[in-house]
N, C-alpha and C positions, 0 to 999 in steps of 0.2 A: 441842666435841670432848671425848670422854671422856679421862680421865686414869687412869694406872696407878701404883700403888705396888708396887714389886717388892722383895721381902724375900729376901735371901740369909741362910741361917742354918745353924748347927750346934748341935744340942741339947747342953746341959751338965747339965741336971737335968730328967728327963722329967716328974716330978710337977709341978714349977713351970711347965714349959712347957705342960702340960695345963691347969693353972689359968689361965695367961695366955691361952691360945687361946680358952677359953670366954668369958673376960671381954672379950677383944678383939672377938670376933664381935658381942657386944652393943653395943659402942661404934660399930660401923659403921652401924647402922640409921638414926640420925638424919641421916646424911650420904649415904644411898643407896649405900653401899659394899657390894660383894659379892665374895666369893672366886670367882675364875674358874679358878684352878689352885693346887694345893699338893701337894707330895710330894718324894720323893728325886729328885735330878737325875743325869743321865748326861752327862758332858762329852763332846761329840762332837769338840771341838777345844780344845786348851789344857788348862791345869790348873784344876780347880775348887777355889776356896778354901773353899767351904762345901758341905755335903752335901744341903741342902734348899732349895727355892725356893717362895715364896708370891707369887701375883699377885692384887692386889685392884683392882677396877675401880670408878671413881667417875664420876658424870656429867660432871664438869669439874674443872679444876685447883683452883679455889677450894674445892670440896667436899673434895677430898683433903687440901689444906693445913689446912682447918678441922678435919677429923677428927684429923689428927696433933697439932694444937695444942690440941685440946679438953681440958677439965678431966678428963673421963672417961677419955680415953686416957692423958693425962699421969700420972694416978693409978696406972696399972698398969705403967708403965715399970720401976719397981724389980723387980717380979715377972718381967717380960720379961728383964731383964738377969741375973737369977738363973737363968733357965731356958735361956738360949741366948746364943751369940755371934752377932751379926748386923750387917747393913748394910741400910739402907732407902734406896730410890731412888725419886724421883718422875719419871715420864715423862709429859709432857703437851705 
């Protein structure tokens, strides 16, 4: 069964976020991850704590976990944290 990583975020530094986004996309390739949605959200019910959502699909839970824990992804987390406030959720 496929797995999703859902990212809720609010940009804090657009230049850093742009750098992070480009680097993050490259780290997905070895794990067969792909963006299936990303953009501003509209809360249809309740309060939205973040302004943007990203959904990344992986072939399975193991691939998603291995991507997040990979050296390549871990190396760009400081840039991520400088560019946005976020929460990452694994759904599998």
